[in-house]
Phi, psi and omega in degrees: 000143182246139180248123179261139189239142165228157184199146175201157178207138192213141182285355181077184192268326192263349181255139178275350177210166189250110179264006170278153163217169170213159184223147184220124175238090184300319183295331175258002178067037186248131184222125194225148172220130180231138188235098173305136194285113175305143186079357174254143181294141171058040177300319184289333175288326174298316178289328179287323179296313182298315177301310184295318185288321185290317180299315178299305180302314174304315177305323182275005175102000179286144177294151185298318181301311182297323176298324178285322173304314180294318178297318177304311180293334184282322175297313177305308181297323175289329184294321181300336186271343177275151172276129173164157187286330188232142179295153180277154183207168178204150165268170178209135173217139185214154176230134176243132180248132177221102180073237173260008178259145167231157170219132173246141178225147178206158171221119189108212185237018165282153196236168173220132179239153169243133167255116181225128181052045173065017179244126178271131180232130174283137178256348174239164177228127187302135166279082187212157181301313183285336179293323179297319175298322178296309182303326180272006177062035175266332176216163183268163174306321184289325183293330183296324187297331182247015178295138179303333179256025185295337185264005183282106175267144184263351179214138177203146172294137176099341180235354174237131190286157187289342177285344181241359186289151181240114179248122185258155181221156174208139180232161174178195184251145175264156176226152178300136189079003170301148161237135175244137177241124170242132189205161180270171180285356174294332177283301188293340169302326190252337187230119188284163187291336169295324176280328170306315181294316178299321177284322180298334184281349182297140177275066180226165182298152178312314178303320176298311176310307178307310182305317186282327168301313183296315181291325177293317181296322179287322175297334183269006176133330176053050191278341180227175172297146183227128180221134176222143169234134177233135176241139170243123177272115179269000000 
């Protein structure tokens, strides 16, 4: 199977710089998005540290979970050396493809989706305050989209100690014609799943899908940095 990739990253309309980053290692089938935490000092450094450490560690044979834990400790150590009132932090979501198998891992509210047989399915679940409310049936998923605390994450690299951090995982099989979306919350904050599905179903190249998702997010407000990776299995 052959994987065709598209990717894009944009600061958005209301941010003056981009704290998102992404990484691609084709040789090891690794695809990653990290979202430096807005409001925290040096968010762009935190996301870059996460990206570089995880890509290098996995390339050298480290298991993904351990690579994330090591990246977390590196960000915490670097944060202690920086001046600032708040620690620097980042979310991270990644997908690793090995033959017909995939595994996803994440910390925070960046997401991964799969489009299969024209149906979009989330493969991740946010580490966030509003997701906990949804899981407890206290609010609906639709109410979560406009909740005043929708941007509050409960887990992030750089701000949660390794003894307490929660790394979530999902595994499965890839199939020909699958499409996968890996993205920061700057996309999902502005574009709902139904619209994402509509764009992902289009018979265009992954780069065009990324561009259309970005345009829609900007049209809807572009309140945060926006990063998308789209993988299509040929």
